[in-house]
N, C-alpha and C positions, 0 to 999 in steps of 0.2 A: 429735356424741355419738350421735344417733339411727342414724347411718349405721352406725357402728362396731357397736351392739347388735344391728341387723339382719344384717348380714354376720356378726357371730360366731354368732347362734343358727341361722342357716342353716348354718354350718360345724359346728357342735355337733350339729345334727340328723344330720350325715352326709350330706347332700345337698349339691349343687353350685350354684351361682346359676342354671345352664344348666338344670338339672332342675326347679328351682322356676318358672323362667320358662316351661318347657313345661307344666307343670301349671297355671298362670295362664292359659295360651292355651287349654288345655282347657276351663278355666270360664268364659274370657271371652275378647275380643280384646284382649290386654294389650299384645302388641308382642315386642320383641327384647331379648335380653340387655344391649344397648346403652342399649336404654330403661330398664331397672331399673337400671343403673349410673349413669345421667343422673339419674333420679330421686333416687337415693339422695345423689349427690354435691351436687346442687341443693337438697336438703332438700324436695322438692316430692311425695314419696310421700304418697299420700291414706293417711286412716286406714284405710278399708276394704280398701286395697291391703295394708296392714300386716297386718290380721286376717287376710287370706286366706294371705298368706306365713306366718303365724304356724301357722295351721292345717295348712298344707302340711307345716311341719315338725316337727308334734306340739305345738305349744305353744298356748297361749289368752293372750289378754291379759286380765290382772286390775288392777281399780282399787283401790287399797287405802288408806282413809284414815290421813293420818300421826297417830301419836299425839302428844299434846302440843301 
């Protein structure tokens, strides 16, 4: 599920996964496109990495308490 959300938000932002990986590598030594794909498919993407991806794509992660 989280895999689809991250990929969908990257696409919605108008960026490619390659562009996101490029920017991640400018900020940190993230690795390759294959590295990102594997993390998404294995479910091993760190929260801090998800935050960076969100920021690169123009999003922020918000925690909101459920009602009820």
